[in-house]
C-alpha positions as CSV (number, residue, x, y, z in Angstrom):
1,M,0.2,0.1,0.1
2,R,1.2,3.4,-1.0
3,S,2.0,5.8,1.9
4,S,0.9,8.7,0.2
5,M,-1.6,10.5,-2.2
6,H,-0.4,11.0,-5.2
7,I,-1.6,14.4,-6.9
8,Y,-1.4,14.9,-10.4
9,F,-1.5,18.8,-11.3
10,S,-2.2,20.5,-14.9
11,G,-1.0,23.7,-15.8
12,I,1.6,23.0,-13.1
13,G,3.8,25.9,-14.3
14,G,1.0,28.4,-13.9
15,A,1.8,30.8,-11.0
16,G,-1.9,29.5,-9.3
17,I,-0.8,25.4,-9.6
18,G,2.7,25.4,-9.5
19,P,3.1,27.3,-5.4
20,L,0.5,24.5,-4.8
21,A,2.2,22.1,-6.1
22,M,5.4,23.1,-4.1
23,V,2.7,23.1,-0.4
24,A,1.4,19.4,-1.3
25,K,4.9,18.2,-1.8
26,Q,6.1,19.4,1.5
27,A,2.6,18.2,3.2
28,G,3.5,15.2,2.0
29,Y,1.7,14.2,-0.8
30,E,3.1,12.5,-4.0
31,V,3.3,15.1,-6.6
32,S,3.4,15.2,-10.6
33,G,2.4,17.0,-13.2
34,S,2.2,18.7,-16.9
35,D,2.2,22.0,-18.8
36,K,1.8,23.0,-21.9
37,Q,5.4,24.7,-22.5
38,D,8.3,24.9,-20.6
39,S,8.9,28.3,-18.8
40,E,10.8,29.6,-15.8
41,Y,8.5,28.7,-13.2
42,I,8.5,24.7,-14.5
43,H,12.5,25.0,-13.6
44,Y,11.9,26.5,-10.2
45,L,9.8,23.7,-9.3
46,R,12.5,21.3,-10.5
47,D,14.8,22.9,-8.7
48,H,12.8,22.2,-5.9
49,A,12.2,18.7,-5.7
50,I,9.6,18.4,-8.2
51,T,10.7,16.3,-10.9
52,N,8.6,14.5,-12.9
53,I,6.7,17.0,-14.9
54,H,6.4,16.4,-18.8
55,I,5.9,19.0,-21.1
56,G,2.3,18.9,-23.4
57,Q,-0.6,17.8,-21.9
58,Q,-1.6,14.6,-24.1
59,R,-2.8,11.7,-23.0
60,D,0.5,9.6,-23.4
61,G,2.4,11.9,-20.8
62,I,-0.1,11.1,-18.1
63,R,-0.8,7.6,-19.0
64,A,2.3,6.8,-18.4
65,I,2.6,8.8,-14.9
66,H,-0.7,6.9,-14.2
67,E,0.7,3.3,-14.9
68,A,4.5,3.9,-13.1
69,H,2.4,5.5,-10.0
70,P,-1.2,5.3,-10.0
71,I,-2.8,9.1,-9.9
72,D,-5.4,9.3,-7.4
73,W,-6.1,13.2,-7.3
74,F,-6.2,15.5,-10.9
75,V,-6.0,18.9,-9.8
76,Y,-6.2,21.5,-12.9
77,S,-6.0,25.3,-13.6
78,S,-9.5,27.4,-14.5
79,A,-7.5,27.9,-18.1
80,L,-8.2,24.2,-19.2
81,P,-11.2,23.8,-19.5
82,L,-12.0,27.3,-20.7
83,E,-9.1,27.1,-23.5
84,N,-9.8,22.7,-23.9
85,P,-13.0,21.3,-23.0
86,D,-11.8,18.2,-24.6
87,A,-8.7,18.3,-22.9
88,P,-7.0,15.0,-23.2
89,E,-6.0,14.6,-19.9
90,L,-9.3,15.4,-18.3
91,H,-10.8,12.8,-20.8
92,Y,-8.3,10.2,-19.5
93,C,-9.1,10.5,-16.2
94,H,-12.6,10.3,-16.4
95,E,-12.0,7.0,-18.3
96,Q,-9.6,6.0,-15.3
97,N,-12.1,7.4,-12.6
98,I,-9.4,9.4,-11.3
99,K,-11.0,11.9,-8.6
100,T,-10.7,15.5,-10.9
101,S,-11.3,19.3,-9.5
102,K,-10.0,22.7,-9.3
103,R,-7.4,23.7,-7.0
104,D,-9.6,25.2,-4.2
105,Q,-11.4,21.6,-3.7
106,L,-7.6,20.1,-2.6
107,I,-6.6,23.6,-0.9
108,N,-9.5,23.1,1.4
109,T,-8.8,19.4,1.7
110,I,-5.3,20.7,3.1
111,L,-6.5,23.2,5.3
112,T,-8.9,20.8,7.4
113,D,-5.8,18.0,7.1
114,K,-3.8,20.3,8.9
115,H,-6.0,22.4,10.8
116,L,-4.7,25.7,9.5
117,R,-6.6,29.2,9.7
118,L,-6.9,31.0,6.2
119,V,-5.5,34.2,5.7
120,A,-7.1,35.3,2.6
121,I,-6.0,38.4,0.5
122,A,-8.5,39.7,-2.0
123,G,-9.2,42.5,-4.6
124,T,-9.0,43.9,-8.6
125,H,-5.5,45.1,-8.2
126,G,-2.5,44.8,-5.0
127,K,-3.3,41.3,-4.6
128,T,-0.1,39.7,-4.6
129,T,1.8,42.6,-3.0
130,T,0.2,42.6,-0.8
131,T,0.0,39.3,0.3
132,A,4.0,39.4,0.2
133,L,3.7,42.0,2.5
134,V,1.4,39.7,4.8
135,I,4.1,37.0,4.6
136,W,7.3,39.0,4.6
137,L,5.6,40.7,8.1
138,L,4.9,37.2,9.5
139,L,8.0,35.7,8.7
140,Q,10.2,39.2,10.5
141,F,8.0,38.1,13.7
142,E,9.0,34.0,13.6
143,E,5.4,33.3,12.8
144,P,5.2,29.2,11.6
145,I,2.8,30.1,8.5
146,S,1.6,28.0,5.6
147,Y,1.5,30.1,2.6
148,L,1.1,30.8,-1.9
149,L,2.9,33.4,-3.2
150,P,2.7,33.5,-6.7
151,A,5.7,35.4,-7.2
152,K,9.0,34.9,-6.5
153,T,10.4,36.9,-3.5
154,S,14.5,37.2,-2.2
155,F,12.8,35.7,1.3
156,A,9.9,33.6,0.6
157,Q,9.4,30.2,-1.5
158,L,6.7,30.4,-4.1
159,G,5.0,27.8,-1.9
160,T,5.7,26.5,1.7
161,F,3.9,24.4,3.8
162,D,5.1,24.3,7.8
163,P,3.9,21.3,10.2
164,D,4.2,24.1,13.2
165,S,2.3,26.5,11.4
166,R,-1.3,27.9,12.3
167,Y,-1.7,29.9,9.3
168,F,-2.2,29.4,5.6
169,I,-1.5,32.4,3.5
170,Y,-3.1,32.5,-0.1
171,E,-3.8,35.1,-2.5
172,A,-7.6,34.5,-3.4
173,D,-8.4,35.1,-6.9
174,E,-12.3,36.0,-8.1
175,F,-11.2,35.1,-11.7
176,D,-13.3,31.6,-12.0
177,R,-15.0,32.8,-8.6
178,N,-12.3,30.7,-6.5
179,F,-13.0,32.8,-4.1
180,L,-16.2,31.5,-3.0
181,A,-14.8,28.3,-2.4
182,F,-13.1,29.7,1.1
183,Q,-14.5,30.6,4.2
184,P,-11.5,32.7,5.8
185,A,-10.4,32.9,9.7
186,V,-9.2,37.1,8.2
187,S,-9.6,38.6,4.9
188,L,-8.1,41.5,3.1
189,I,-9.8,43.4,0.4
190,S,-6.8,45.2,-1.5
191,G,-9.1,47.2,-3.9
192,V,-12.1,46.6,-6.2
193,S,-13.1,47.3,-9.7
194,W,-14.9,45.5,-12.6
195,D,-12.8,42.9,-14.2
196,H,-12.9,39.6,-15.3
197,H,-15.7,40.1,-17.7
198,E,-16.6,37.0,-19.6
199,I,-17.1,35.3,-15.8
200,F,-18.8,38.4,-14.1
201,P,-21.5,40.0,-17.2
202,T,-22.2,42.9,-15.2
203,R,-20.3,45.1,-12.4
204,E,-23.2,44.2,-9.9
205,D,-22.4,40.6,-10.3
206,Y,-18.6,41.4,-9.7
207,Q,-19.9,43.5,-6.3
208,E,-21.8,40.9,-5.3
209,A,-19.2,38.2,-5.5
210,F,-17.0,39.7,-3.4
211,R,-20.2,40.8,-0.7
212,E,-20.5,37.4,-0.6
213,F,-17.0,36.3,0.1
214,I,-16.9,39.0,2.9
215,T,-19.8,37.2,4.1
216,Q,-18.3,34.4,4.4
217,S,-14.9,35.7,6.3
218,T,-15.1,35.9,10.2
219,T,-12.9,38.8,9.9
220,T,-12.5,41.5,7.0
221,F,-9.6,44.4,6.1
222,I,-11.2,46.9,3.7
223,W,-10.7,50.4,2.6
224,Q,-13.7,52.7,3.1
225,E,-14.0,53.5,-1.2
226,D,-14.4,49.5,-1.9
227,S,-16.6,49.7,1.2
228,D,-18.4,52.1,-0.2
229,Y,-18.6,51.0,-3.9
230,L,-19.8,47.3,-2.6
231,G,-22.5,48.7,-0.2
232,L,-20.9,47.7,2.9
233,E,-22.4,48.6,6.0
234,G,-19.8,49.6,8.6
235,K,-18.2,47.1,10.7
236,R,-21.1,45.2,11.4
237,N,-20.3,41.5,10.9
238,G,-16.1,41.8,11.2
239,I,-15.9,44.0,9.1
240,H,-12.8,46.5,9.3
241,V,-13.0,49.8,7.6
242,L,-9.4,51.7,6.9
243,K,-9.4,54.9,5.9
244,S,-7.0,55.7,2.7
245,D,-5.9,59.4,3.9
246,E,-4.7,57.7,7.3
247,S,-1.5,60.0,8.4
248,T,0.9,56.8,8.7
249,I,0.6,55.8,5.6
250,N,2.6,58.7,3.8
251,K,5.1,58.3,6.3
252,L,5.8,54.6,5.4
253,G,9.2,54.2,3.4
254,L,7.9,52.3,0.2
255,L,8.1,53.7,-2.9
256,G,4.4,54.1,-4.8
257,K,1.3,55.3,-3.1
258,Y,-0.5,51.8,-3.9
259,N,2.5,50.2,-2.6
260,R,2.4,52.0,0.7
261,L,-1.7,51.3,0.5
262,D,-1.0,47.9,0.3
263,A,1.5,48.0,3.1
264,W,-0.9,49.7,5.2
265,L,-3.7,46.8,4.5
266,A,-0.7,44.1,5.6
267,I,0.2,45.9,9.0
268,T,-3.1,46.2,10.0
269,A,-4.5,43.2,9.8
270,V,-0.9,41.5,11.1
271,R,-1.4,43.6,13.6
272,H,-4.9,42.1,14.5
273,I,-3.2,38.2,14.1
274,T,0.2,38.6,16.0
275,K,-0.5,41.6,18.6
276,Q,2.8,43.1,17.3
277,P,3.2,47.2,18.3
278,L,2.6,49.4,15.3
279,E,6.3,50.8,15.4
280,N,7.9,47.4,14.9
281,L,5.0,46.8,12.2
282,V,6.3,49.9,10.4
283,K,10.0,49.4,10.9
284,E,9.9,45.7,9.5
285,V,7.4,46.8,6.2
286,N,10.2,49.6,5.2
287,R,12.7,46.6,5.0
288,F,10.7,44.9,2.8
289,P,12.7,44.0,0.0
290,G,10.1,43.6,-3.0
291,L,9.2,40.9,-5.4
292,Q,9.7,39.7,-9.3
293,R,8.0,41.7,-11.8
294,R,7.0,44.6,-9.4
295,M,9.7,47.6,-10.6
296,E,12.5,44.5,-10.9
297,Q,15.3,45.6,-12.5
298,I,16.4,43.6,-15.3
299,V,19.6,45.4,-16.2
300,P,20.7,49.0,-15.3
301,N,17.4,51.2,-15.7
302,L,15.4,48.8,-17.3
303,F,12.7,47.2,-15.6
304,S,9.7,44.9,-15.2
305,D,6.5,45.5,-13.7
306,Y,2.9,44.0,-14.0
307,A,0.2,45.7,-14.5
308,H,-2.8,45.2,-17.1
309,T,-6.0,47.0,-15.8
310,P,-6.0,51.1,-15.2
311,E,-6.0,50.8,-11.5
312,K,-2.9,48.6,-11.9
313,I,-1.0,50.8,-14.5
314,R,-1.7,53.7,-12.0
315,G,0.0,52.0,-9.1
316,A,2.9,51.3,-11.1
317,M,3.0,54.5,-12.7
318,S,2.9,55.8,-9.5
319,V,6.3,53.7,-8.1
320,A,8.1,54.5,-11.7
321,M,7.6,58.6,-11.7
322,E,8.8,58.5,-8.2
323,T,11.9,56.5,-8.8
324,A,12.2,58.6,-12.0
325,A,12.1,61.8,-9.9
326,Q,14.6,60.5,-7.6
327,R,17.1,59.4,-10.3
328,G,16.6,62.7,-12.3
329,Q,15.8,60.7,-15.8
330,K,13.1,60.6,-18.2
331,L,10.1,57.8,-17.5
332,I,9.7,55.6,-20.8
333,V,7.2,52.9,-20.7
334,L,6.7,49.8,-22.7
335,Y,2.9,48.6,-22.4
336,E,1.3,45.1,-23.4
337,P,-2.1,45.0,-22.9
338,L,-3.6,41.3,-21.1
339,T,-6.2,39.8,-23.1
340,N,-8.2,41.3,-26.3
341,R,-11.3,40.6,-24.3
342,R,-10.4,42.9,-21.3
343,Q,-9.7,45.8,-24.0
344,H,-13.1,45.7,-24.9
345,Y,-14.1,46.7,-21.4
346,I,-11.7,48.7,-20.2
347,M,-10.1,50.7,-23.2
348,N,-12.1,53.9,-22.1
349,N,-10.4,54.3,-19.3
350,Y,-7.1,54.2,-20.0
351,K,-6.9,58.0,-20.7
352,D,-4.9,59.9,-18.4
353,C,-2.9,56.3,-17.1
354,F,0.4,56.9,-18.3
355,N,0.2,60.9,-17.7
356,G,4.1,61.4,-16.6
357,A,5.4,59.5,-19.1
358,E,8.0,60.8,-21.6
359,K,6.8,58.4,-24.3
360,V,4.8,55.3,-24.3
361,Y,5.4,52.3,-26.6
362,W,2.0,50.5,-27.1
363,L,2.4,46.8,-28.2
364,P,-0.4,44.4,-29.4
365,S,-2.5,42.5,-26.3
366,Y,-1.0,39.1,-25.1
367,L,-3.9,37.0,-26.0
368,A,-4.8,34.2,-23.5
369,R,-8.8,32.2,-22.9
370,E,-10.1,34.9,-25.9
371,N,-13.9,34.9,-26.9
372,P,-13.1,34.0,-31.4
373,R,-15.9,36.2,-31.7
374,Q,-14.6,39.0,-30.8
375,R,-12.2,41.9,-33.2
376,I,-9.2,42.2,-31.9
377,I,-8.3,45.8,-31.1
378,T,-5.3,47.2,-32.3
379,P,-2.5,49.4,-30.2
380,D,-3.3,52.6,-32.1
381,E,-7.6,52.0,-31.3
382,L,-6.2,51.6,-28.0
383,I,-3.6,54.6,-28.1
384,S,-6.6,56.7,-29.1
385,H,-8.5,56.7,-25.8
386,L,-5.8,58.8,-24.0
387,D,-5.8,61.7,-22.6
388,D,-3.1,62.7,-25.0
389,P,-2.3,60.0,-27.4
390,R,0.6,61.9,-28.5
391,I,2.4,60.5,-26.1
392,A,2.0,56.8,-27.4
393,K,3.5,55.0,-30.1
394,S,2.4,51.4,-31.3
395,V,5.0,48.9,-32.3
396,K,5.7,45.0,-32.3
397,L,8.1,43.0,-30.6
398,G,11.3,42.5,-32.5
399,P,14.8,43.6,-33.4
400,A,13.5,47.5,-34.1
401,L,12.2,47.8,-30.8
402,K,15.1,46.7,-29.2
403,Q,17.0,49.0,-30.6
404,T,14.6,51.7,-29.5
405,I,15.0,50.5,-26.1
406,Q,18.8,50.5,-26.1
407,K,18.4,53.7,-27.5
408,H,16.8,55.3,-24.4
409,L,18.9,53.8,-22.3
410,N,22.0,54.9,-23.3
411,A,20.4,58.0,-23.1
412,G,20.2,57.2,-19.7
413,D,16.4,57.5,-19.2
414,M,14.4,54.8,-17.3
415,V,12.5,52.0,-18.8
416,V,9.8,50.2,-17.5
417,A,8.0,47.4,-18.8
418,M,4.3,47.2,-17.9
419,A,2.7,43.7,-18.7
420,G,0.7,40.7,-17.5
421,G,1.4,37.8,-19.9
422,G,3.7,34.9,-19.1
423,G,5.7,33.0,-21.9
424,G,6.2,34.7,-25.0
425,S,5.1,37.8,-23.2
426,L,6.9,41.2,-23.3
427,D,8.1,40.2,-19.8
428,D,9.6,36.8,-21.3
429,W,10.9,38.5,-24.3
430,L,12.9,41.8,-22.6
431,R,14.6,38.8,-20.3
432,Q,15.9,36.9,-23.6
433,E,17.1,39.9,-25.2
434,F,18.4,41.9,-22.5
435,Q,20.4,39.2,-20.3
436,V,23.4,40.4,-17.8
């Protein structure tokens, strides 16, 4: 008889599935998986003892693994049934009577089996930074924790299970209504504005999902603006409403208004959990080292940031402009929209997003989980929705863009890439073309 359950993760290279595979491995499960392409994340997982991974999500790959070590549970990313309802791996599992589910069911099983209290970070924007800040603070005060962190940092793995932990820190995504599968002990709402329109056809649908998530949480920390947007009533049912004009926020040492707001949200929640004095929490937040793809320097003066909605762009711009001002540099922005379907809903909101940039180079949208019936919106059409379209120019990945970037770097400008895609994205291309 086998000593542990064998879990197979489809889409194991994704930011939502890969860290969970690491947690499962450390929690004592046997782990294997697949992804449609090789990636930096796949290499990271292999370096952290998850080696039974094959590239390609076809029947032969999963069958070979199952015949060698029978699979008990097939966990798949939300994108799998959307992109391919007839996925060969799913068909094989149904034929073999292998249990199948999305990640939320496995997370709840781990929470129950290991007696962990969930700290969930939700929101349209700021989730990953806030999650990283919560993890950073708890680690500084030596609180044993288990967590999922879908971004690389210098201080934490992508996923960790600590057998001594009381809390499990999780970025609860609303994309596939994933966050509604949980009953958090503590939830943090980092910001709410209508997104994922293919899942939530109306603004009211989106708002109702967040209201439902909050009712499932024992304690919630939320900004006044978001509380008003959702129509919440004061502090009832464990809701703690934060003021964004709190004087201490602007005294935090992090660059960028939205980073400071994320930090204050994390401070408030961690103070609730640990009872640490405020001054100790502020001191540790000011030491926060950041995370990958959040103003991450690839080569001198060339940065990569994760931004693909107007709110996230404004947040990235606030950090970029403060940094450029400190360094006395002109700010040049490279922007690659994430998904064409999102552009149909947000293009009227670009307006002043890039104000403060000397020049914006606008790439075609990174395509993922697209609706084939929607026309592809061109960069020039999206640029026309800026308050000042003259600051932007449509471009494509390739030698000409590389030459343009190098020209700006040679001139001493600060170049910031804002993108949200994965393999083959602007971020991926920059890392290949501008290697140290």
